[in-house]
TILUM-171638 format. One record per residue: residue number from 1; residue in three letters; x, y, z of N, C-alpha, C, O in turn. Coordinates in Angstrom, 1 decimal. Atoms other than C-alpha are relative to their C-alpha. Layout:
residues N
+-----+-----+--------+--------+--------+--------+--------+--------+--------+--------+--------+--------+--------+--------+
|   k |   r |   n_c1 |   n_c2 |   n_c3 |  ca_c1 |  ca_c2 |  ca_c3 |   c_c1 |   c_c2 |   c_c3 |   o_c1 |   o_c2 |   o_c3 |
+-----+-----+--------+--------+--------+--------+--------+--------+--------+--------+--------+--------+--------+--------+
| NUM | Ala |      X |      Y |      Z |      X |      Y |      Z |      X |      Y |      Z |      X |      Y |      Z |
...
+-----+-----+--------+--------+--------+--------+--------+--------+--------+--------+--------+--------+--------+--------+
This chain:
residues 117
+-----+-----+--------+--------+--------+--------+--------+--------+--------+--------+--------+--------+--------+--------+
|   k |   r |   n_c1 |   n_c2 |   n_c3 |  ca_c1 |  ca_c2 |  ca_c3 |   c_c1 |   c_c2 |   c_c3 |   o_c1 |   o_c2 |   o_c3 |
+-----+-----+--------+--------+--------+--------+--------+--------+--------+--------+--------+--------+--------+--------+
|   1 | Unk |   -1.0 |   -0.1 |    1.1 |   -6.1 |   11.4 |   14.7 |    0.3 |   -1.4 |   -0.5 |    0.6 |   -2.3 |    0.3 |
|   2 | Unk |   -0.3 |    1.2 |    0.6 |   -5.6 |    8.6 |   12.3 |    1.5 |   -0.1 |   -0.2 |    2.1 |    0.8 |   -0.9 |
|   3 | Unk |   -1.4 |    0.2 |    0.2 |   -2.0 |    7.2 |   12.4 |    0.2 |   -1.2 |   -0.9 |   -0.3 |   -2.3 |   -0.7 |
|   4 | Unk |   -0.3 |    1.1 |    0.9 |   -0.6 |    5.1 |    9.6 |    1.6 |    0.0 |    0.0 |    2.2 |    1.0 |   -0.4 |
|   5 | Unk |   -1.4 |    0.1 |    0.0 |    3.0 |    3.9 |   10.0 |    0.5 |   -1.1 |   -0.9 |    0.2 |   -2.3 |   -0.7 |
|   6 | Unk |   -0.5 |    0.9 |    1.0 |    4.7 |    2.2 |    7.1 |    1.4 |   -0.5 |    0.3 |    2.2 |    0.1 |    0.9 |
|   7 | Unk |   -1.3 |    0.6 |   -0.1 |    7.6 |   -0.1 |    7.0 |    0.2 |   -1.0 |   -1.2 |   -0.8 |   -1.5 |   -1.8 |
|   8 | Unk |   -0.2 |    1.0 |    0.9 |    9.3 |   -2.5 |    4.6 |    0.6 |    0.4 |   -1.4 |    0.9 |   -0.5 |   -2.2 |
|   9 | Unk |   -0.6 |   -0.4 |    1.3 |   10.7 |   -0.5 |    1.7 |    1.4 |   -0.3 |    0.0 |    2.0 |   -0.8 |    0.9 |
|  10 | Unk |   -1.4 |    0.2 |    0.1 |   14.2 |   -0.7 |    0.4 |    0.4 |   -0.3 |   -1.5 |   -0.3 |    0.0 |   -2.4 |
|  11 | Unk |   -0.6 |    0.2 |    1.3 |   16.4 |   -1.7 |   -2.5 |   -0.1 |   -1.5 |   -0.3 |    0.3 |   -2.4 |    0.5 |
|  12 | Unk |    0.2 |    1.4 |    0.4 |   15.7 |   -5.0 |   -4.4 |    0.4 |   -0.1 |   -1.5 |    0.2 |    0.9 |   -2.3 |
|  13 | Unk |   -0.3 |    0.3 |    1.4 |   16.9 |   -6.5 |   -7.7 |   -1.2 |   -0.3 |   -0.8 |   -2.2 |   -0.8 |   -0.2 |
|  14 | Unk |    1.1 |    0.4 |    0.8 |   14.6 |   -6.9 |  -10.6 |   -0.4 |   -1.5 |    0.1 |    0.5 |   -2.4 |    0.2 |
|  15 | Unk |    0.5 |    1.4 |   -0.3 |   12.5 |  -10.1 |  -10.1 |   -0.1 |   -0.3 |    1.4 |   -0.6 |   -1.4 |    1.8 |
|  16 | Unk |    0.1 |    0.3 |   -1.4 |   12.8 |   -9.8 |   -6.4 |   -1.3 |    0.4 |    0.7 |   -2.3 |    0.7 |    0.0 |
|  17 | Unk |    1.2 |   -0.3 |   -0.7 |   10.2 |   -9.3 |   -3.7 |    0.2 |    0.9 |    1.2 |    1.3 |    0.9 |    1.8 |
|  18 | Unk |    0.0 |   -0.8 |   -1.2 |    9.4 |   -6.9 |   -0.9 |   -1.4 |   -0.1 |    0.6 |   -2.4 |   -0.3 |   -0.1 |
|  19 | Unk |    1.3 |    0.0 |   -0.7 |    6.6 |   -6.8 |    1.7 |   -0.1 |    1.3 |    0.8 |    0.8 |    1.6 |    1.6 |
|  20 | Unk |    0.2 |   -1.2 |   -0.7 |    5.3 |   -3.4 |    2.8 |   -1.1 |   -0.2 |    1.1 |   -2.1 |   -1.0 |    0.8 |
|  21 | Unk |    1.1 |    0.1 |   -1.1 |    3.3 |   -3.1 |    6.1 |   -0.4 |    1.4 |    0.4 |    0.4 |    2.3 |    0.4 |
|  22 | Unk |    0.6 |   -1.3 |   -0.5 |    1.1 |   -0.3 |    7.4 |   -0.7 |   -0.3 |    1.3 |   -1.7 |   -1.0 |    1.3 |
|  23 | Unk |    0.6 |    0.2 |   -1.3 |    0.3 |   -0.3 |   11.1 |   -0.9 |    1.1 |    0.3 |   -0.6 |    2.3 |    0.1 |
|  24 | Unk |    1.0 |   -1.0 |   -0.4 |   -2.8 |    1.4 |   12.3 |   -0.8 |   -0.6 |    1.2 |   -0.4 |   -1.5 |    1.8 |
|  25 | Unk |    0.8 |    0.5 |   -1.1 |   -5.6 |    0.9 |   14.8 |   -1.1 |   -1.0 |   -0.5 |   -1.4 |   -1.0 |   -1.7 |
|  26 | Unk |    1.0 |    0.9 |    0.4 |   -8.2 |   -1.8 |   14.8 |   -1.3 |    0.7 |   -0.5 |   -2.0 |    0.2 |   -1.4 |
|  27 | Unk |    1.2 |   -0.8 |    0.5 |  -11.0 |    0.8 |   14.5 |    0.1 |    0.4 |   -1.4 |   -0.8 |    0.3 |   -2.2 |
|  28 | Unk |   -0.2 |   -0.4 |    1.4 |   -9.5 |    2.1 |   11.3 |   -0.2 |   -1.1 |   -0.9 |   -0.9 |   -1.0 |   -2.0 |
|  29 | Unk |    0.2 |    1.1 |    1.0 |   -9.3 |   -1.3 |    9.7 |   -1.4 |   -0.4 |   -0.1 |   -1.8 |   -0.9 |   -1.2 |
|  30 | Unk |    1.4 |    0.4 |    0.0 |  -12.9 |   -2.0 |   10.6 |   -0.9 |    0.9 |   -0.8 |   -1.8 |    0.4 |   -1.5 |
|  31 | Unk |    0.9 |   -0.9 |    0.6 |  -14.4 |    1.1 |    9.2 |    0.5 |    0.8 |   -1.2 |   -0.3 |    1.5 |   -1.9 |
|  32 | Unk |   -0.6 |   -0.8 |    1.1 |  -12.0 |    2.6 |    6.6 |    0.3 |   -1.0 |   -1.1 |    0.7 |   -2.2 |   -0.9 |
|  33 | Unk |   -0.6 |    0.7 |    1.1 |  -11.1 |    1.4 |    3.1 |    1.5 |    0.3 |    0.1 |    1.9 |    1.4 |    0.3 |
|  34 | Unk |   -1.4 |   -0.1 |    0.0 |   -7.4 |    0.8 |    3.0 |    0.6 |   -0.2 |   -1.4 |    0.1 |   -1.0 |   -2.1 |
|  35 | Unk |   -0.6 |    0.1 |    1.3 |   -5.1 |    1.2 |    0.0 |    1.5 |    0.3 |    0.1 |    2.0 |    0.9 |    1.0 |
|  36 | Unk |   -1.4 |   -0.4 |    0.2 |   -1.6 |    1.5 |   -1.2 |    0.1 |    0.8 |   -1.3 |   -0.5 |    0.4 |   -2.4 |
|  37 | Unk |   -0.3 |   -0.9 |    1.1 |   -0.6 |    4.3 |   -3.6 |    1.5 |    0.0 |   -0.2 |    2.3 |   -0.4 |    0.7 |
|  38 | Unk |   -1.4 |   -0.2 |    0.2 |    2.7 |    5.0 |   -5.2 |    0.1 |    1.4 |   -0.8 |   -0.8 |    1.8 |   -1.5 |
|  39 | Unk |   -0.2 |   -1.3 |    0.6 |    4.2 |    8.3 |   -6.4 |    1.3 |    0.0 |   -0.8 |    2.4 |   -0.3 |   -0.2 |
|  40 | Unk |   -1.1 |   -0.2 |    0.8 |    6.5 |    8.8 |   -9.3 |    0.3 |    1.5 |    0.0 |   -0.6 |    2.3 |   -0.1 |
|  41 | Unk |   -0.3 |   -1.4 |    0.0 |    8.4 |   12.1 |   -9.4 |   -0.7 |    0.7 |   -1.2 |   -0.6 |    0.2 |   -2.3 |
|  42 | Unk |    0.6 |   -0.8 |    1.1 |    6.5 |   14.7 |  -11.4 |   -1.4 |   -0.5 |   -0.4 |   -2.0 |    0.1 |   -1.3 |
|  43 | Unk |    1.3 |    0.5 |    0.3 |    3.3 |   12.7 |  -11.4 |   -0.9 |   -0.1 |    1.2 |   -0.4 |    0.0 |    2.3 |
|  44 | Unk |    0.9 |    0.2 |   -1.1 |    0.2 |   12.2 |   -9.3 |    0.1 |   -1.4 |    0.6 |    0.6 |   -2.3 |    0.0 |
|  45 | Unk |    0.0 |    1.4 |   -0.7 |   -0.1 |    9.4 |   -6.8 |   -0.9 |   -0.9 |   -0.8 |   -2.0 |   -0.5 |   -1.3 |
|  46 | Unk |    0.7 |    1.0 |    0.8 |   -1.3 |    6.2 |   -8.4 |   -0.5 |   -1.0 |    1.0 |    0.2 |   -1.6 |    1.7 |
|  47 | Unk |    0.6 |    1.1 |   -0.8 |   -3.7 |    3.8 |   -6.7 |    0.4 |   -1.3 |   -0.6 |    0.2 |   -1.6 |   -1.8 |
|  48 | Unk |   -0.4 |    1.3 |    0.5 |   -2.3 |    0.3 |   -7.0 |   -0.7 |   -1.1 |    0.6 |   -0.8 |   -2.2 |    0.0 |
|  49 | Unk |    0.8 |    1.1 |   -0.6 |   -4.3 |   -1.8 |   -4.6 |   -0.8 |    0.6 |    1.2 |   -0.4 |    1.5 |    1.9 |
|  50 | Unk |    1.0 |   -0.5 |   -0.9 |   -7.3 |   -1.3 |   -2.4 |   -0.7 |   -1.2 |    0.6 |   -1.1 |   -2.1 |    0.0 |
|  51 | Unk |    0.8 |    1.0 |   -0.7 |   -9.1 |   -3.4 |    0.2 |   -1.0 |    0.7 |    0.9 |   -0.7 |    1.6 |    1.7 |
|  52 | Unk |    1.0 |   -0.7 |   -0.7 |  -12.4 |   -2.3 |    1.5 |   -0.2 |   -0.5 |    1.4 |    0.4 |   -1.5 |    1.8 |
|  53 | Unk |    0.2 |    0.5 |   -1.4 |  -13.6 |   -2.5 |    5.1 |   -0.7 |   -1.4 |    0.0 |   -0.6 |   -2.1 |    1.0 |
|  54 | Unk |    0.7 |    1.3 |    0.1 |  -15.7 |   -5.5 |    3.9 |    0.8 |   -1.0 |   -0.6 |    0.4 |   -2.2 |   -0.6 |
|  55 | Unk |   -0.9 |    1.0 |    0.5 |  -12.8 |   -7.2 |    2.3 |    0.1 |    0.0 |   -1.5 |    0.9 |   -0.9 |   -2.1 |
|  56 | Unk |   -0.1 |    0.0 |    1.4 |  -13.3 |   -6.4 |   -1.4 |    1.3 |    0.6 |   -0.4 |    1.8 |    1.5 |    0.2 |
|  57 | Unk |   -1.4 |   -0.4 |    0.4 |  -10.0 |   -6.0 |   -3.3 |    0.0 |    0.4 |   -1.5 |   -0.7 |   -0.2 |   -2.3 |
|  58 | Unk |   -0.3 |   -0.5 |    1.3 |   -9.0 |   -4.1 |   -6.4 |    1.4 |    0.2 |   -0.2 |    2.2 |    0.6 |    0.7 |
|  59 | Unk |   -1.4 |   -0.3 |    0.3 |   -5.7 |   -3.8 |   -8.2 |    0.1 |    0.8 |   -1.3 |   -0.8 |    0.7 |   -2.2 |
|  60 | Unk |   -0.4 |   -0.6 |    1.2 |   -4.1 |   -1.6 |  -10.8 |    0.4 |   -1.1 |   -1.0 |    1.0 |   -2.1 |   -0.6 |
|  61 | Unk |   -0.3 |    1.1 |    0.9 |   -3.8 |   -3.7 |  -14.0 |    1.4 |   -0.4 |   -0.1 |    1.8 |   -1.5 |   -0.2 |
|  62 | Unk |   -1.4 |    0.3 |    0.2 |   -0.1 |   -3.4 |  -14.2 |    0.6 |   -0.8 |    1.2 |    1.8 |   -1.2 |    1.1 |
|  63 | Unk |   -0.6 |    0.7 |   -1.2 |    0.4 |   -5.0 |  -10.7 |   -0.8 |   -1.3 |    0.2 |   -0.4 |   -2.1 |    1.1 |
|  64 | Unk |    0.8 |    1.2 |   -0.2 |   -2.3 |   -7.8 |  -11.0 |    0.9 |   -1.2 |   -0.2 |    1.6 |   -1.3 |   -1.2 |
|  65 | Unk |   -0.8 |    1.2 |    0.1 |   -0.7 |  -11.2 |  -10.4 |    1.3 |    0.1 |    0.6 |    2.0 |   -0.9 |    0.8 |
|  66 | Unk |   -1.3 |   -0.1 |   -0.6 |    2.4 |   -9.7 |   -8.9 |   -0.1 |    0.6 |    1.4 |    0.7 |    0.2 |    2.3 |
|  67 | Unk |    0.2 |   -0.6 |   -1.3 |    1.1 |   -7.7 |   -5.9 |   -1.2 |   -0.5 |    0.7 |   -2.2 |   -0.9 |    0.0 |
|  68 | Unk |    1.2 |    0.5 |   -0.8 |   -1.2 |   -8.9 |   -3.1 |   -0.2 |    0.9 |    1.2 |    0.7 |    1.1 |    2.0 |
|  69 | Unk |    0.3 |   -0.8 |   -1.1 |   -2.9 |   -6.6 |   -0.6 |   -0.8 |   -0.9 |    1.0 |   -1.6 |   -1.7 |    0.6 |
|  70 | Unk |    0.7 |    0.8 |   -1.0 |   -4.1 |   -8.1 |    2.7 |    0.0 |    0.8 |    1.3 |    0.7 |    1.8 |    1.5 |
|  71 | Unk |    0.0 |   -0.7 |   -1.3 |   -5.1 |   -7.0 |    6.2 |   -0.1 |   -1.1 |    1.1 |   -0.7 |   -2.1 |    0.9 |
|  72 | Unk |   -0.1 |    0.9 |   -1.1 |   -4.4 |   -8.7 |    9.5 |   -0.7 |    0.7 |    1.2 |   -0.1 |    1.6 |    1.8 |
|  73 | Unk |    0.8 |   -0.7 |   -1.0 |   -7.1 |   -7.7 |   12.0 |    0.6 |   -0.2 |    1.4 |    0.4 |    0.6 |    2.3 |
|  74 | Unk |   -0.6 |    0.3 |   -1.3 |   -5.2 |   -9.3 |   14.9 |    1.2 |    0.9 |    0.2 |    1.5 |    1.3 |    1.4 |
|  75 | Unk |   -1.2 |   -0.8 |   -0.1 |   -2.1 |   -7.3 |   14.2 |   -0.2 |    1.5 |   -0.4 |    0.7 |    2.3 |   -0.2 |
|  76 | Unk |    0.3 |   -1.3 |    0.4 |   -3.9 |   -4.2 |   13.0 |    0.9 |    0.6 |   -1.1 |    1.4 |    1.7 |   -1.0 |
|  77 | Unk |   -0.8 |   -0.4 |    1.1 |   -1.9 |   -4.0 |    9.8 |   -0.6 |   -0.3 |   -1.4 |   -1.4 |   -1.2 |   -1.5 |
|  78 | Unk |    0.3 |    0.3 |    1.4 |   -2.4 |   -3.8 |    6.1 |    1.3 |   -0.2 |   -0.7 |    2.3 |    0.6 |   -0.6 |
|  79 | Unk |   -1.3 |    0.3 |    0.7 |    0.3 |   -5.3 |    3.9 |   -0.1 |   -0.1 |   -1.5 |   -1.2 |   -0.3 |   -2.0 |
|  80 | Unk |    0.0 |    0.2 |    1.5 |    1.3 |   -5.3 |    0.3 |    1.2 |   -0.8 |   -0.3 |    2.4 |   -0.4 |   -0.2 |
|  81 | Unk |   -1.0 |    0.9 |    0.4 |    3.3 |   -8.3 |   -0.9 |    0.3 |    0.3 |   -1.5 |   -0.6 |    0.2 |   -2.3 |
|  82 | Unk |   -0.4 |   -0.4 |    1.4 |    5.2 |   -7.3 |   -4.1 |    1.0 |   -1.0 |   -0.5 |    2.1 |   -1.2 |    0.1 |
|  83 | Unk |   -0.9 |    1.0 |    0.6 |    6.7 |  -10.1 |   -6.2 |    0.3 |    0.4 |   -1.4 |   -0.3 |    1.3 |   -2.0 |
|  84 | Unk |   -0.4 |   -0.2 |    1.4 |    8.4 |  -10.1 |   -9.6 |    0.2 |    1.5 |   -0.3 |   -0.4 |    2.0 |   -1.3 |
|  85 | Unk |   -0.1 |   -1.4 |    0.1 |    9.4 |   -6.5 |   -9.1 |    0.8 |    0.5 |   -1.2 |    1.7 |   -0.2 |   -1.6 |
|  86 | Unk |   -0.6 |   -0.5 |    1.2 |   10.4 |   -4.4 |  -12.1 |    0.6 |    1.4 |    0.3 |    0.1 |    2.1 |    1.2 |
|  87 | Unk |   -0.6 |   -1.4 |   -0.2 |   12.5 |   -1.2 |  -12.4 |   -1.1 |    1.1 |    0.0 |   -1.0 |    2.1 |    0.7 |
|  88 | Unk |    1.1 |   -1.0 |    0.1 |    9.3 |    0.7 |  -13.3 |   -0.9 |    0.0 |    1.2 |   -1.8 |    0.8 |    1.3 |
|  89 | Unk |    0.7 |    0.0 |   -1.3 |    7.9 |   -0.2 |   -9.8 |    0.7 |    1.0 |    1.0 |    0.2 |    1.2 |    2.0 |
|  90 | Unk |   -0.7 |   -0.9 |   -0.9 |   10.5 |    2.2 |   -8.3 |   -0.8 |    1.2 |    0.2 |   -1.2 |    2.0 |   -0.7 |
|  91 | Unk |    0.8 |   -1.2 |   -0.4 |    8.6 |    4.9 |   -6.4 |   -0.1 |    0.1 |    1.5 |    0.5 |   -0.8 |    2.2 |
|  92 | Unk |    0.3 |   -0.1 |   -1.4 |    7.6 |    6.1 |   -3.0 |   -1.4 |   -0.6 |    0.2 |   -2.4 |   -0.1 |   -0.5 |
|  93 | Unk |    1.2 |    0.7 |   -0.2 |    4.8 |    3.9 |   -1.7 |   -0.7 |    0.6 |    1.3 |    0.0 |    0.8 |    2.3 |
|  94 | Unk |    0.7 |   -0.6 |   -1.1 |    2.1 |    5.3 |    0.6 |   -1.2 |   -0.9 |    0.4 |   -1.9 |   -1.4 |   -0.4 |
|  95 | Unk |    1.2 |    0.6 |   -0.5 |   -0.5 |    3.7 |    2.8 |   -1.1 |    1.1 |    0.2 |   -0.8 |    2.2 |    0.5 |
|  96 | Unk |    1.1 |   -0.9 |   -0.1 |   -3.9 |    5.3 |    2.7 |   -1.2 |   -0.6 |    0.7 |   -1.5 |   -1.8 |    0.6 |
|  97 | Unk |    1.3 |    0.4 |   -0.6 |   -7.1 |    5.2 |    4.8 |   -1.0 |    0.9 |   -0.5 |   -0.9 |    2.2 |   -0.3 |
|  98 | Unk |    1.1 |   -0.9 |    0.5 |  -10.3 |    6.5 |    3.3 |   -1.3 |   -0.3 |    0.7 |   -1.8 |   -1.4 |    0.7 |
|  99 | Unk |    1.3 |    0.1 |   -0.6 |  -13.5 |    7.2 |    5.1 |   -1.0 |    0.4 |   -1.0 |   -1.1 |    1.5 |   -1.4 |
| 100 | Unk |    0.9 |   -0.3 |    1.1 |  -16.3 |    6.9 |    2.5 |   -1.2 |    0.8 |    0.4 |   -1.8 |    1.5 |   -0.4 |
| 101 | Unk |    1.1 |   -0.8 |   -0.5 |  -18.9 |    8.5 |    4.7 |    0.3 |    1.5 |    0.0 |   -0.5 |    2.3 |   -0.5 |
| 102 | Unk |   -0.4 |   -1.4 |   -0.1 |  -17.0 |   11.7 |    5.3 |    1.0 |    0.4 |   -1.1 |    1.4 |    1.6 |   -1.1 |
| 103 | Unk |   -0.9 |   -0.3 |    1.1 |  -14.8 |   11.5 |    2.2 |    1.4 |    0.6 |    0.5 |    1.8 |    1.6 |    0.1 |
| 104 | Unk |   -1.3 |   -0.5 |   -0.6 |  -11.6 |   11.9 |    4.3 |    1.1 |   -1.0 |   -0.3 |    0.9 |   -2.2 |   -0.4 |
| 105 | Unk |   -1.1 |    0.8 |    0.3 |   -8.2 |   10.6 |    3.4 |    1.1 |    0.3 |    1.0 |    1.4 |    1.4 |    1.4 |
| 106 | Unk |   -1.2 |   -0.1 |   -0.8 |   -5.2 |    9.9 |    5.7 |    1.1 |   -0.8 |   -0.6 |    0.9 |   -1.8 |   -1.3 |
| 107 | Unk |   -1.2 |    0.5 |    0.7 |   -1.7 |    9.1 |    4.6 |    1.1 |   -0.4 |    1.0 |    1.3 |    0.3 |    2.0 |
| 108 | Unk |   -1.3 |    0.3 |   -0.7 |    1.4 |    7.4 |    5.9 |    1.1 |    0.9 |   -0.5 |    0.8 |    1.7 |   -1.3 |
| 109 | Unk |   -1.2 |   -0.9 |    0.3 |    4.8 |    9.0 |    5.7 |    0.7 |   -0.4 |   -1.3 |    1.5 |    0.4 |   -1.8 |
| 110 | Unk |   -0.7 |    0.5 |    1.2 |    5.8 |    7.0 |    2.6 |    1.2 |   -0.8 |    0.2 |    2.0 |   -0.6 |    1.2 |
| 111 | Unk |   -1.2 |    0.8 |   -0.1 |    8.4 |    4.4 |    2.0 |    0.6 |   -0.2 |   -1.4 |   -0.2 |   -0.5 |   -2.3 |
| 112 | Unk |   -0.6 |    0.1 |    1.3 |   10.9 |    4.3 |   -0.8 |    0.2 |   -1.5 |   -0.4 |    0.7 |   -2.3 |    0.4 |
| 113 | Unk |   -0.3 |    1.3 |    0.6 |   11.0 |    1.2 |   -3.0 |    0.8 |    0.2 |   -1.3 |    0.4 |    0.9 |   -2.2 |
| 114 | Unk |   -0.9 |   -0.2 |    1.2 |   13.9 |    1.0 |   -5.5 |    0.3 |   -1.4 |   -0.6 |    0.8 |   -2.3 |    0.1 |
| 115 | Unk |   -0.3 |    1.2 |    0.7 |   14.2 |   -1.8 |   -8.0 |    1.1 |    0.2 |   -1.0 |    0.9 |    0.9 |   -2.0 |
| 116 | Unk |   -1.2 |   -0.2 |    0.9 |   17.6 |   -1.9 |   -9.6 |    1.0 |   -1.1 |    0.2 |    1.2 |   -1.6 |    1.3 |
| 117 | Unk |   -1.1 |    1.0 |   -0.1 |   20.5 |   -4.2 |  -10.4 |    1.3 |    0.7 |    0.3 |    2.3 |    0.1 |    0.4 |
+-----+-----+--------+--------+--------+--------+--------+--------+--------+--------+--------+--------+--------+--------+
């Protein structure tokens, strides 16, 4: 069973920063592609940042230059550093692990990020 445990959400003012973390096992980080999605009410989840098992990174255009995804193999975590946050970044953020061989997806429980003054 793949476990993904997220932390770090909360309320922040526009222009502020938050860091989300996703704890999992070392095996998952080595063989799964890891990503962060967000979900706006009434819409599908949106892929915002992805880091492959080999370290390749992709971002949604609207977060490029503001968000940074990284993984720490020593701590078995994947993080999303979010800077210059905007009210439109308000959403529930989810950690995702994707196995490309078996096309399997696993999700964390989600963490709320609210950007408001």
